[in-house]
N, CA, C, O and the ligand as a Tripos MOL2 file, in Angstrom:
@<TRIPOS>MOLECULE
protein
  285   283    72     0     0
PROTEIN
NO_CHARGES

@<TRIPOS>ATOM
      1 N           0.8520   -1.2030    0.0000 N.3       1 MET1
      2 CA          0.0000    0.0000    0.0000 C.3       1 MET1
      3 C           0.8860    1.2500    0.0000 C.2       1 MET1
      4 O           1.7450    1.4170    0.8650 O.2       1 MET1
      5 N           0.6640    2.1020   -0.9650 N.am      2 GLY2
      6 CA          1.4690    3.3170   -1.0640 C.3       2 GLY2
      7 C           0.9860    4.3900   -0.1000 C.2       2 GLY2
      8 O          -0.1010    4.2960    0.4710 O.2       2 GLY2
      9 N           1.8090    5.3990    0.0650 N.am      3 ILE3
     10 CA          1.4970    6.5130    0.9800 C.3       3 ILE3
     11 C           0.2510    7.2760    0.5140 C.2       3 ILE3
     12 O          -0.4990    7.8130    1.3290 O.2       3 ILE3
     13 N           0.0410    7.3170   -0.8210 N.am      4 THR4
     14 CA         -1.1250    8.0320   -1.3700 C.3       4 THR4
     15 C          -2.4280    7.3840   -0.9100 C.2       4 THR4
     16 O          -3.3760    8.0670   -0.5220 O.2       4 THR4
     17 N          -2.4540    6.0220   -0.9620 N.am      5 LYS5
     18 CA         -3.6660    5.2970   -0.5460 C.3       5 LYS5
     19 C          -3.9580    5.5280    0.9400 C.2       5 LYS5
     20 O          -5.1080    5.7040    1.3440 O.2       5 LYS5
     21 N          -2.8840    5.5240    1.7440 N.am      6 ILE6
     22 CA         -3.0420    5.7610    3.1850 C.3       6 ILE6
     23 C          -3.6130    7.1680    3.4290 C.2       6 ILE6
     24 O          -4.4970    7.3660    4.2620 O.2       6 ILE6
     25 N          -3.0840    8.1200    2.6850 N.am      7 LEU7
     26 CA         -3.5760    9.5050    2.8180 C.3       7 LEU7
     27 C          -5.0440    9.6200    2.4010 C.2       7 LEU7
     28 O          -5.8170   10.3240    3.0500 O.2       7 LEU7
     29 N          -5.4290    8.9380    1.3300 N.am      8 ILE8
     30 CA         -6.8250    8.9660    0.8540 C.3       8 ILE8
     31 C          -7.7500    8.3440    1.9110 C.2       8 ILE8
     32 O          -8.8230    8.8750    2.1980 O.2       8 ILE8
     33 N          -7.3200    7.2140    2.4820 N.am      9 ILE9
     34 CA         -8.1310    6.5560    3.5290 C.3       9 ILE9
     35 C          -8.2680    7.4760    4.7500 C.2       9 ILE9
     36 O          -9.3520    7.6100    5.3190 O.2       9 ILE9
     37 N          -7.1610    8.1030    5.1400 N.am     10 ALA10
     38 CA         -7.1860    9.0350    6.2750 C.3      10 ALA10
     39 C          -8.1400   10.1920    6.0030 C.2      10 ALA10
     40 O          -8.8850   10.6200    6.8860 O.2      10 ALA10
     41 N          -8.1080   10.6940    4.7660 N.am     11 LEU11
     42 CA         -8.9900   11.7890    4.3690 C.3      11 LEU11
     43 C         -10.4550   11.3570    4.4160 C.2      11 LEU11
     44 O         -11.3140   12.1120    4.8710 O.2      11 LEU11
     45 N         -10.7400   10.1260    3.9400 N.am     12 LEU12
     46 CA        -12.1140    9.6030    3.9470 C.3      12 LEU12
     47 C         -12.6350    9.4640    5.3790 C.2      12 LEU12
     48 O         -13.7880    9.7830    5.6700 O.2      12 LEU12
     49 N         -11.7540    8.9770    6.2730 N.am     13 ILE13
     50 CA        -12.1400    8.8430    7.6850 C.3      13 ILE13
     51 C         -12.4450   10.2260    8.2770 C.2      13 ILE13
     52 O         -13.4170   10.4010    9.0110 O.2      13 ILE13
     53 N         -11.6010   11.1910    7.9430 N.am     14 TRP14
     54 CA        -11.7870   12.5650    8.4440 C.3      14 TRP14
     55 C         -13.1040   13.1570    7.9390 C.2      14 TRP14
     56 O         -13.8470   13.7790    8.6970 O.2      14 TRP14
     57 N         -13.3880   12.9510    6.6220 N.am     15 VAL15
     58 CA        -14.6320   13.4480    6.0240 C.3      15 VAL15
     59 C         -15.8350   12.7720    6.6840 C.2      15 VAL15
     60 O         -16.8150   13.4400    7.0150 O.2      15 VAL15
     61 N         -15.7680   11.4530    6.8770 N.am     16 ALA16
     62 CA        -16.8600   10.7130    7.5120 C.3      16 ALA16
     63 C         -17.1160   11.2390    8.9180 C.2      16 ALA16
     64 O         -18.2660   11.3910    9.3290 O.2      16 ALA16
     65 N         -16.0500   11.5160    9.6510 N.am     17 PHE17
     66 CA        -16.1600   12.0510   11.0060 C.3      17 PHE17
     67 C         -16.8130   13.4340   10.9870 C.2      17 PHE17
     68 O         -17.6690   13.7340   11.8190 O.2      17 PHE17
     69 N         -16.4020   14.2770   10.0290 N.am     18 LYS18
     70 CA        -16.9720   15.6290    9.8940 C.3      18 LYS18
     71 C         -18.4680   15.5640    9.5980 C.2      18 LYS18
     72 O         -19.2680   16.2690   10.2140 O.2      18 LYS18
     73 N         -18.8360   14.6940    8.6310 N.am     19 VAL19
     74 CA        -20.2450   14.5210    8.2480 C.3      19 VAL19
     75 C         -21.0460   14.0380    9.4550 C.2      19 VAL19
     76 O         -22.1530   14.5140    9.7080 O.2      19 VAL19
     77 N         -20.4810   13.0960   10.1910 N.am     20 TYR20
     78 CA        -21.1450   12.5470   11.3840 C.3      20 TYR20
     79 C         -21.3910   13.6490   12.4210 C.2      20 TYR20
     80 O         -22.4790   13.7220   12.9900 O.2      20 TYR20
     81 N         -20.4060   14.4960   12.6700 N.am     21 SER21
     82 CA        -20.5670   15.5470   13.6770 C.3      21 SER21
     83 C         -21.5630   16.6130   13.2350 C.2      21 SER21
     84 O         -22.2650   17.1890   14.0670 O.2      21 SER21
     85 N         -21.6290   16.8850   11.9030 N.am     22 VAL22
     86 CA        -22.6160   17.8420   11.3760 C.3      22 VAL22
     87 C         -24.0250   17.2940   11.5640 C.2      22 VAL22
     88 O         -24.9170   18.0160   12.0090 O.2      22 VAL22
     89 N         -24.2360   16.0000   11.2230 N.am     23 ILE23
     90 CA        -25.5450   15.3620   11.3840 C.3      23 ILE23
     91 C         -25.9500   15.3630   12.8620 C.2      23 ILE23
     92 O         -27.1060   15.6150   13.2030 O.2      23 ILE23
     93 N         -24.9910   15.0840   13.7150 N.am     24 LYS24
     94 CA        -25.2450   15.0390   15.1580 C.3      24 LYS24
     95 C         -25.6900   16.4140   15.6760 C.2      24 LYS24
     96 O         -26.6480   16.5060   16.4430 O.2      24 LYS24
     97 N         -24.9980   17.4790   15.2590 N.am     25 SER25
     98 CA        -25.3520   18.8250   15.7230 C.3      25 SER25
     99 C         -26.6810   19.2800   15.1220 C.2      25 SER25
    100 O         -27.4250   20.0240   15.7610 O.2      25 SER25
    101 N         -26.9900   18.8320   13.8770 N.am     26 ARG26
    102 CA        -28.2690   19.1880   13.2600 C.3      26 ARG26
    103 C         -29.4330   18.5620   14.0060 C.2      26 ARG26
    104 O         -30.4560   19.2140   14.2150 O.2      26 ARG26
    105 N         -29.2930   17.2940   14.4150 N.am     27 SER27
    106 CA        -30.3800   16.6280   15.1340 C.3      27 SER27
    107 C         -30.5970   17.2790   16.4970 C.2      27 SER27
    108 O         -31.7170   17.3040   17.0080 O.2      27 SER27
    109 N         -29.5230   17.8040   17.0820 N.am     28 LYS28
    110 CA        -29.6250   18.5260   18.3530 C.3      28 LYS28
    111 C         -30.4140   19.8230   18.1490 C.2      28 LYS28
    112 O         -31.2680   20.1750   18.9630 O.2      28 LYS28
    113 N         -30.1130   20.5310   17.0430 N.am     29 ASN29
    114 CA        -30.8090   21.7740   16.7370 C.3      29 ASN29
    115 C         -32.2970   21.5360   16.4940 C.2      29 ASN29
    116 O         -33.1270   22.3300   16.9370 O.2      29 ASN29
    117 N         -32.6460   20.4490   15.7940 N.am     30 SER30
    118 CA        -34.0510   20.1730   15.5410 C.3      30 SER30
    119 C         -34.7740   19.8450   16.8430 C.2      30 SER30
    120 O         -35.9660   20.1250   16.9700 O.2      30 SER30
    121 N         -34.0800   19.2630   17.8030 N.am     31 ASP31
    122 CA        -34.6490   19.0330   19.1330 C.3      31 ASP31
    123 C         -34.9780   20.3670   19.7980 C.2      31 ASP31
    124 O         -36.0310   20.5170   20.4160 O.2      31 ASP31
    125 N         -34.0720   21.3300   19.6680 N.am     32 ASP32
    126 CA        -34.2920   22.6550   20.2470 C.3      32 ASP32
    127 C         -35.4950   23.3280   19.6030 C.2      32 ASP32
    128 O         -36.3040   23.9470   20.2950 O.2      32 ASP32
    129 N         -35.6220   23.2090   18.2680 N.am     33 ILE33
    130 CA        -36.7470   23.8080   17.5500 C.3      33 ILE33
    131 C         -38.0560   23.1740   18.0270 C.2      33 ILE33
    132 O         -39.0450   23.8680   18.2650 O.2      33 ILE33
    133 N         -38.0460   21.8630   18.1600 N.am     34 ARG34
    134 CA        -39.2310   21.1380   18.6340 C.3      34 ARG34
    135 C         -39.6200   21.6260   20.0290 C.2      34 ARG34
    136 O         -40.8020   21.8050   20.3220 O.2      34 ARG34
    137 N         -38.6280   21.8360   20.8790 N.am     35 LEU35
    138 CA        -38.8650   22.2980   22.2480 C.3      35 LEU35
    139 C         -39.4550   23.7080   22.2340 C.2      35 LEU35
    140 O         -40.3580   24.0160   23.0130 O.2      35 LEU35
    141 N         -38.9380   24.5680   21.3410 N.am     36 ASN36
    142 CA        -39.4330   25.9400   21.2530 C.3      36 ASN36
    143 C         -40.8640   26.0050   20.7240 C.2      36 ASN36
    144 O         -41.5750   26.9760   20.9780 O.2      36 ASN36
    145 N         -41.2900   24.9750   19.9880 N.am     37 LYS37
    146 CA        -42.6430   24.9520   19.4390 C.3      37 LYS37
    147 C         -43.6490   24.3410   20.4130 C.2      37 LYS37
    148 O         -44.8390   24.2530   20.1110 O.2      37 LYS37
    149 N         -43.1740   23.9270   21.5590 N.am     38 LYS38
    150 CA        -44.0510   23.3450   22.5720 C.3      38 LYS38
    151 C         -45.0600   24.4060   23.0300 C.2      38 LYS38
    152 O         -44.6980   25.5520   23.2930 O.2      38 LYS38
    153 N         -46.3150   24.0040   23.1180 N.am     39 ILE39
    154 CA        -47.3780   24.9320   23.5150 C.3      39 ILE39
    155 C         -47.7360   24.6660   24.9760 C.2      39 ILE39
    156 O         -47.9890   23.5270   25.3680 O.2      39 ILE39
    157 N         -47.7540   25.7260   25.7670 N.am     40 ILE40
    158 CA        -48.0930   25.5860   27.1880 C.3      40 ILE40
    159 C         -49.2300   26.5640   27.5440 C.2      40 ILE40
    160 O         -49.3400   27.6220   26.9230 O.2      40 ILE40
    161 N         -50.0690   26.2300   28.5240 N.am     41 PRO41
    162 CA        -51.1450   27.1490   28.9070 C.3      41 PRO41
    163 C         -50.6450   28.2260   29.8670 C.2      41 PRO41
    164 O         -49.7980   27.9690   30.7230 O.2      41 PRO41
    165 N         -51.1830   29.4340   29.7090 N.am     42 CYS42
    166 CA        -50.8880   30.5310   30.6320 C.3      42 CYS42
    167 C         -51.4280   30.1400   32.0060 C.2      42 CYS42
    168 O         -52.5340   29.6120   32.1140 O.2      42 CYS42
    169 N         -50.6580   30.3970   33.0410 N.am     43 ASN43
    170 CA        -51.0620   30.0150   34.3990 C.3      43 ASN43
    171 C         -52.2070   30.8860   34.9160 C.2      43 ASN43
    172 O         -52.8460   30.5360   35.9090 O.2      43 ASN43
    173 N         -52.4680   31.9940   34.2690 N.am     44 PHE44
    174 CA        -53.5220   32.9170   34.7180 C.3      44 PHE44
    175 C         -54.8040   32.7610   33.9060 C.2      44 PHE44
    176 O         -55.8700   32.5270   34.4760 O.2      44 PHE44
    177 N         -54.7140   32.8910   32.5640 N.am     45 CYS45
    178 CA        -55.9150   32.8880   31.7290 C.3      45 CYS45
    179 C         -56.0790   31.5980   30.9260 C.2      45 CYS45
    180 O         -57.0720   31.4340   30.2180 O.2      45 CYS45
    181 N         -55.1050   30.6760   31.0320 N.am     46 LYS46
    182 CA        -55.1420   29.3600   30.3620 C.3      46 LYS46
    183 C         -55.0390   29.4430   28.8400 C.2      46 LYS46
    184 O         -55.2730   28.4540   28.1460 O.2      46 LYS46
    185 N         -54.6920   30.6150   28.3240 N.am     47 THR47
    186 CA        -54.4420   30.7430   26.8870 C.3      47 THR47
    187 C         -53.1830   29.9540   26.5490 C.2      47 THR47
    188 O         -52.1770   30.0430   27.2530 O.2      47 THR47
    189 N         -53.2460   29.1720   25.4500 N.am     48 HIS48
    190 CA        -52.0920   28.3760   25.0650 C.3      48 HIS48
    191 C         -51.1470   29.2050   24.2110 C.2      48 HIS48
    192 O         -51.5520   29.7780   23.1990 O.2      48 HIS48
    193 N         -49.8920   29.2660   24.6190 N.am     49 VAL49
    194 CA        -48.8690   30.0460   23.9150 C.3      49 VAL49
    195 C         -47.6260   29.1850   23.6870 C.2      49 VAL49
    196 O         -47.3520   28.2770   24.4720 O.2      49 VAL49
    197 N         -46.8570   29.4670   22.5980 N.am     50 PRO50
    198 CA        -45.5880   28.7460   22.3940 C.3      50 PRO50
    199 C         -44.6330   29.0490   23.5440 C.2      50 PRO50
    200 O         -44.5250   30.1920   23.9880 O.2      50 PRO50
    201 N         -43.9510   28.0310   24.0130 N.am     51 ILE51
    202 CA        -43.0470   28.1770   25.1710 C.3      51 ILE51
    203 C         -41.9600   29.2230   24.9090 C.2      51 ILE51
    204 O         -41.4590   29.8510   25.8410 O.2      51 ILE51
    205 N         -41.5990   29.4070   23.6310 N.am     52 ALA52
    206 CA        -40.5540   30.3760   23.2800 C.3      52 ALA52
    207 C         -40.9940   31.8090   23.5500 C.2      52 ALA52
    208 O         -40.1610   32.6590   23.8630 O.2      52 ALA52
    209 N         -42.3040   32.0940   23.4330 N.am     53 SER53
    210 CA        -42.7870   33.4580   23.6500 C.3      53 SER53
    211 C         -43.4990   33.6170   24.9890 C.2      53 SER53
    212 O         -44.0170   34.6920   25.2900 O.2      53 SER53
    213 N         -43.5280   32.5560   25.7940 N.am     54 ALA54
    214 CA        -44.1540   32.6370   27.1130 C.3      54 ALA54
    215 C         -43.2100   33.3010   28.1100 C.2      54 ALA54
    216 O         -41.9910   33.2790   27.9410 O.2      54 ALA54
    217 N         -43.7920   33.8890   29.1440 N.am     55 ILE55
    218 CA        -42.9930   34.5300   30.1980 C.3      55 ILE55
    219 C         -42.9880   33.5910   31.4040 C.2      55 ILE55
    220 O         -44.0400   33.1880   31.9000 O.2      55 ILE55
    221 N         -41.7830   33.2540   31.8650 N.am     56 LYS56
    222 CA        -41.6480   32.3020   32.9670 C.3      56 LYS56
    223 C         -41.3660   33.0580   34.2670 C.2      56 LYS56
    224 O         -40.3940   33.8080   34.3570 O.2      56 LYS56
    225 N         -42.2170   32.8570   35.2650 N.am     57 VAL57
    226 CA        -42.0350   33.4650   36.5900 C.3      57 VAL57
    227 C         -42.3040   32.3830   37.6290 C.2      57 VAL57
    228 O         -43.3440   31.7260   37.5940 O.2      57 VAL57
    229 N         -41.3710   32.2020   38.5440 N.am     58 ASN58
    230 CA        -41.4910   31.1990   39.6080 C.3      58 ASN58
    231 C         -41.9000   29.8210   39.0770 C.2      58 ASN58
    232 O         -42.7680   29.1570   39.6440 O.2      58 ASN58
    233 N         -41.2460   29.3970   37.9600 N.am     59 ASN59
    234 CA        -41.5210   28.1060   37.3200 C.3      59 ASN59
    235 C         -42.9420   27.9870   36.7730 C.2      59 ASN59
    236 O         -43.4100   26.8820   36.4970 O.2      59 ASN59
    237 N         -43.6300   29.1200   36.6140 N.am     60 LYS60
    238 CA        -44.9590   29.1260   35.9970 C.3      60 LYS60
    239 C         -44.8680   29.9460   34.7150 C.2      60 LYS60
    240 O         -44.1090   30.9130   34.6350 O.2      60 LYS60
    241 N         -45.6600   29.5430   33.7030 N.am     61 TYR61
    242 CA        -45.6230   30.2360   32.4130 C.3      61 TYR61
    243 C         -46.8520   31.1130   32.2370 C.2      61 TYR61
    244 O         -47.9570   30.7550   32.6450 O.2      61 TYR61
    245 N         -46.6350   32.2730   31.6180 N.am     62 PHE62
    246 CA        -47.7190   33.2180   31.3770 C.3      62 PHE62
    247 C         -47.6660   33.7020   29.9370 C.2      62 PHE62
    248 O         -46.6050   33.7190   29.3130 O.2      62 PHE62
    249 N         -48.8480   34.1040   29.4070 N.am     63 CYS63
    250 CA        -48.9240   34.5260   28.0130 C.3      63 CYS63
    251 C         -48.3740   35.9360   27.8360 C.2      63 CYS63
    252 O         -47.9220   36.2850   26.7450 O.2      63 CYS63
    253 N         -48.4040   36.7510   28.8810 N.am     64 SER64
    254 CA        -47.9610   38.1430   28.7720 C.3      64 SER64
    255 C         -47.3680   38.6060   30.1090 C.2      64 SER64
    256 O         -47.5340   37.9610   31.1440 O.2      64 SER64
    257 N         -46.6770   39.7390   30.0470 N.am     65 VAL65
    258 CA        -46.0700   40.3150   31.2620 C.3      65 VAL65
    259 C         -47.1690   40.6730   32.2740 C.2      65 VAL65
    260 O         -46.9960   40.4790   33.4770 O.2      65 VAL65
    261 N         -48.3030   41.1960   31.7770 N.am     66 ASP66
    262 CA        -49.4200   41.5730   32.6490 C.3      66 ASP66
    263 C         -49.8780   40.3810   33.4940 C.2      66 ASP66
    264 O         -50.0940   40.5040   34.7000 O.2      66 ASP66
    265 N         -50.0200   39.2210   32.8330 N.am     67 HIS67
    266 CA        -50.5040   38.0460   33.5500 C.3      67 HIS67
    267 C         -49.4440   37.4900   34.4910 C.2      67 HIS67
    268 O         -49.7720   36.8960   35.5190 O.2      67 HIS67
    269 N         -48.1650   37.6820   34.1390 N.am     68 SER68
    270 CA        -47.0900   37.1940   35.0280 C.3      68 SER68
    271 C         -47.0890   37.9610   36.3470 C.2      68 SER68
    272 O         -46.6080   37.4530   37.3600 O.2      68 SER68
    273 N         -47.6240   39.1840   36.3400 N.am     69 LYS69
    274 CA        -47.7230   39.9860   37.5720 C.3      69 LYS69
    275 C         -48.7730   39.4310   38.5360 C.2      69 LYS69
    276 O         -48.7740   39.7470   39.7260 O.2      69 LYS69
    277 N         -49.6610   38.6020   37.9980 N.am     70 ASN70
    278 CA        -50.6910   37.9710   38.8410 C.3      70 ASN70
    279 C         -50.2230   36.6560   39.4540 C.2      70 ASN70
    280 O         -51.0120   35.9180   40.0430 O.2      70 ASN70
    281 N         -48.9300   36.3720   39.3080 N.am     71 ALA71
    282 CA        -48.3830   35.1020   39.8110 C.3      71 ALA71
    283 C         -48.5260   35.0160   41.3330 C.2      71 ALA71
    284 O         -48.1230   34.0210   41.9360 O.2      71 ALA71
    285 ZN        -52.5970   34.8410   30.2370 Zn       72 ZN72
@<TRIPOS>BOND
     1     1     2 1
     2     2     3 1
     3     3     4 2
     4     3     5 am
     5     5     6 1
     6     6     7 1
     7     7     8 2
     8     7     9 am
     9     9    10 1
    10    10    11 1
    11    11    12 2
    12    11    13 am
    13    13    14 1
    14    14    15 1
    15    15    16 2
    16    15    17 am
    17    17    18 1
    18    18    19 1
    19    19    20 2
    20    19    21 am
    21    21    22 1
    22    22    23 1
    23    23    24 2
    24    23    25 am
    25    25    26 1
    26    26    27 1
    27    27    28 2
    28    27    29 am
    29    29    30 1
    30    30    31 1
    31    31    32 2
    32    31    33 am
    33    33    34 1
    34    34    35 1
    35    35    36 2
    36    35    37 am
    37    37    38 1
    38    38    39 1
    39    39    40 2
    40    39    41 am
    41    41    42 1
    42    42    43 1
    43    43    44 2
    44    43    45 am
    45    45    46 1
    46    46    47 1
    47    47    48 2
    48    47    49 am
    49    49    50 1
    50    50    51 1
    51    51    52 2
    52    51    53 am
    53    53    54 1
    54    54    55 1
    55    55    56 2
    56    55    57 am
    57    57    58 1
    58    58    59 1
    59    59    60 2
    60    59    61 am
    61    61    62 1
    62    62    63 1
    63    63    64 2
    64    63    65 am
    65    65    66 1
    66    66    67 1
    67    67    68 2
    68    67    69 am
    69    69    70 1
    70    70    71 1
    71    71    72 2
    72    71    73 am
    73    73    74 1
    74    74    75 1
    75    75    76 2
    76    75    77 am
    77    77    78 1
    78    78    79 1
    79    79    80 2
    80    79    81 am
    81    81    82 1
    82    82    83 1
    83    83    84 2
    84    83    85 am
    85    85    86 1
    86    86    87 1
    87    87    88 2
    88    87    89 am
    89    89    90 1
    90    90    91 1
    91    91    92 2
    92    91    93 am
    93    93    94 1
    94    94    95 1
    95    95    96 2
    96    95    97 am
    97    97    98 1
    98    98    99 1
    99    99   100 2
   100    99   101 am
   101   101   102 1
   102   102   103 1
   103   103   104 2
   104   103   105 am
   105   105   106 1
   106   106   107 1
   107   107   108 2
   108   107   109 am
   109   109   110 1
   110   110   111 1
   111   111   112 2
   112   111   113 am
   113   113   114 1
   114   114   115 1
   115   115   116 2
   116   115   117 am
   117   117   118 1
   118   118   119 1
   119   119   120 2
   120   119   121 am
   121   121   122 1
   122   122   123 1
   123   123   124 2
   124   123   125 am
   125   125   126 1
   126   126   127 1
   127   127   128 2
   128   127   129 am
   129   129   130 1
   130   130   131 1
   131   131   132 2
   132   131   133 am
   133   133   134 1
   134   134   135 1
   135   135   136 2
   136   135   137 am
   137   137   138 1
   138   138   139 1
   139   139   140 2
   140   139   141 am
   141   141   142 1
   142   142   143 1
   143   143   144 2
   144   143   145 am
   145   145   146 1
   146   146   147 1
   147   147   148 2
   148   147   149 am
   149   149   150 1
   150   150   151 1
   151   151   152 2
   152   151   153 am
   153   153   154 1
   154   154   155 1
   155   155   156 2
   156   155   157 am
   157   157   158 1
   158   158   159 1
   159   159   160 2
   160   159   161 am
   161   161   162 1
   162   162   163 1
   163   163   164 2
   164   163   165 am
   165   165   166 1
   166   166   167 1
   167   167   168 2
   168   167   169 am
   169   169   170 1
   170   170   171 1
   171   171   172 2
   172   171   173 am
   173   173   174 1
   174   174   175 1
   175   175   176 2
   176   175   177 am
   177   177   178 1
   178   178   179 1
   179   179   180 2
   180   179   181 am
   181   181   182 1
   182   182   183 1
   183   183   184 2
   184   183   185 am
   185   185   186 1
   186   186   187 1
   187   187   188 2
   188   187   189 am
   189   189   190 1
   190   190   191 1
   191   191   192 2
   192   191   193 am
   193   193   194 1
   194   194   195 1
   195   195   196 2
   196   195   197 am
   197   197   198 1
   198   198   199 1
   199   199   200 2
   200   199   201 am
   201   201   202 1
   202   202   203 1
   203   203   204 2
   204   203   205 am
   205   205   206 1
   206   206   207 1
   207   207   208 2
   208   207   209 am
   209   209   210 1
   210   210   211 1
   211   211   212 2
   212   211   213 am
   213   213   214 1
   214   214   215 1
   215   215   216 2
   216   215   217 am
   217   217   218 1
   218   218   219 1
   219   219   220 2
   220   219   221 am
   221   221   222 1
   222   222   223 1
   223   223   224 2
   224   223   225 am
   225   225   226 1
   226   226   227 1
   227   227   228 2
   228   227   229 am
   229   229   230 1
   230   230   231 1
   231   231   232 2
   232   231   233 am
   233   233   234 1
   234   234   235 1
   235   235   236 2
   236   235   237 am
   237   237   238 1
   238   238   239 1
   239   239   240 2
   240   239   241 am
   241   241   242 1
   242   242   243 1
   243   243   244 2
   244   243   245 am
   245   245   246 1
   246   246   247 1
   247   247   248 2
   248   247   249 am
   249   249   250 1
   250   250   251 1
   251   251   252 2
   252   251   253 am
   253   253   254 1
   254   254   255 1
   255   255   256 2
   256   255   257 am
   257   257   258 1
   258   258   259 1
   259   259   260 2
   260   259   261 am
   261   261   262 1
   262   262   263 1
   263   263   264 2
   264   263   265 am
   265   265   266 1
   266   266   267 1
   267   267   268 2
   268   267   269 am
   269   269   270 1
   270   270   271 1
   271   271   272 2
   272   271   273 am
   273   273   274 1
   274   274   275 1
   275   275   276 2
   276   275   277 am
   277   277   278 1
   278   278   279 1
   279   279   280 2
   280   279   281 am
   281   281   282 1
   282   282   283 1
   283   283   284 2
@<TRIPOS>SUBSTRUCTURE
     1 MET1         2 RESIDUE 1 A MET
     2 GLY2         6 RESIDUE 1 A GLY
     3 ILE3        10 RESIDUE 1 A ILE
     4 THR4        14 RESIDUE 1 A THR
     5 LYS5        18 RESIDUE 1 A LYS
     6 ILE6        22 RESIDUE 1 A ILE
     7 LEU7        26 RESIDUE 1 A LEU
     8 ILE8        30 RESIDUE 1 A ILE
     9 ILE9        34 RESIDUE 1 A ILE
    10 ALA10       38 RESIDUE 1 A ALA
    11 LEU11       42 RESIDUE 1 A LEU
    12 LEU12       46 RESIDUE 1 A LEU
    13 ILE13       50 RESIDUE 1 A ILE
    14 TRP14       54 RESIDUE 1 A TRP
    15 VAL15       58 RESIDUE 1 A VAL
    16 ALA16       62 RESIDUE 1 A ALA
    17 PHE17       66 RESIDUE 1 A PHE
    18 LYS18       70 RESIDUE 1 A LYS
    19 VAL19       74 RESIDUE 1 A VAL
    20 TYR20       78 RESIDUE 1 A TYR
    21 SER21       82 RESIDUE 1 A SER
    22 VAL22       86 RESIDUE 1 A VAL
    23 ILE23       90 RESIDUE 1 A ILE
    24 LYS24       94 RESIDUE 1 A LYS
    25 SER25       98 RESIDUE 1 A SER
    26 ARG26      102 RESIDUE 1 A ARG
    27 SER27      106 RESIDUE 1 A SER
    28 LYS28      110 RESIDUE 1 A LYS
    29 ASN29      114 RESIDUE 1 A ASN
    30 SER30      118 RESIDUE 1 A SER
    31 ASP31      122 RESIDUE 1 A ASP
    32 ASP32      126 RESIDUE 1 A ASP
    33 ILE33      130 RESIDUE 1 A ILE
    34 ARG34      134 RESIDUE 1 A ARG
    35 LEU35      138 RESIDUE 1 A LEU
    36 ASN36      142 RESIDUE 1 A ASN
    37 LYS37      146 RESIDUE 1 A LYS
    38 LYS38      150 RESIDUE 1 A LYS
    39 ILE39      154 RESIDUE 1 A ILE
    40 ILE40      158 RESIDUE 1 A ILE
    41 PRO41      162 RESIDUE 1 A PRO
    42 CYS42      166 RESIDUE 1 A CYS
    43 ASN43      170 RESIDUE 1 A ASN
    44 PHE44      174 RESIDUE 1 A PHE
    45 CYS45      178 RESIDUE 1 A CYS
    46 LYS46      182 RESIDUE 1 A LYS
    47 THR47      186 RESIDUE 1 A THR
    48 HIS48      190 RESIDUE 1 A HIS
    49 VAL49      194 RESIDUE 1 A VAL
    50 PRO50      198 RESIDUE 1 A PRO
    51 ILE51      202 RESIDUE 1 A ILE
    52 ALA52      206 RESIDUE 1 A ALA
    53 SER53      210 RESIDUE 1 A SER
    54 ALA54      214 RESIDUE 1 A ALA
    55 ILE55      218 RESIDUE 1 A ILE
    56 LYS56      222 RESIDUE 1 A LYS
    57 VAL57      226 RESIDUE 1 A VAL
    58 ASN58      230 RESIDUE 1 A ASN
    59 ASN59      234 RESIDUE 1 A ASN
    60 LYS60      238 RESIDUE 1 A LYS
    61 TYR61      242 RESIDUE 1 A TYR
    62 PHE62      246 RESIDUE 1 A PHE
    63 CYS63      250 RESIDUE 1 A CYS
    64 SER64      254 RESIDUE 1 A SER
    65 VAL65      258 RESIDUE 1 A VAL
    66 ASP66      262 RESIDUE 1 A ASP
    67 HIS67      266 RESIDUE 1 A HIS
    68 SER68      270 RESIDUE 1 A SER
    69 LYS69      274 RESIDUE 1 A LYS
    70 ASN70      278 RESIDUE 1 A ASN
    71 ALA71      282 RESIDUE 1 A ALA
    72 ZN72       285 GROUP 0 **** ****
């Protein structure tokens, strides 16, 4: 086996590793997106809002700042 073949194999392993880490980080990001799309009810008026736009006070979620004051 020549040095060129060894270098090509090393390069293929490196590329495979890079592709694997990109896929891994992408699946993590899609988990985050899924989490942000989670709908939770406001603790005051029970309106359902996406968790990303909800206001969290004392481990309770609210649809708006006004309702969070009623915590
Ligand atoms: Zn509310």
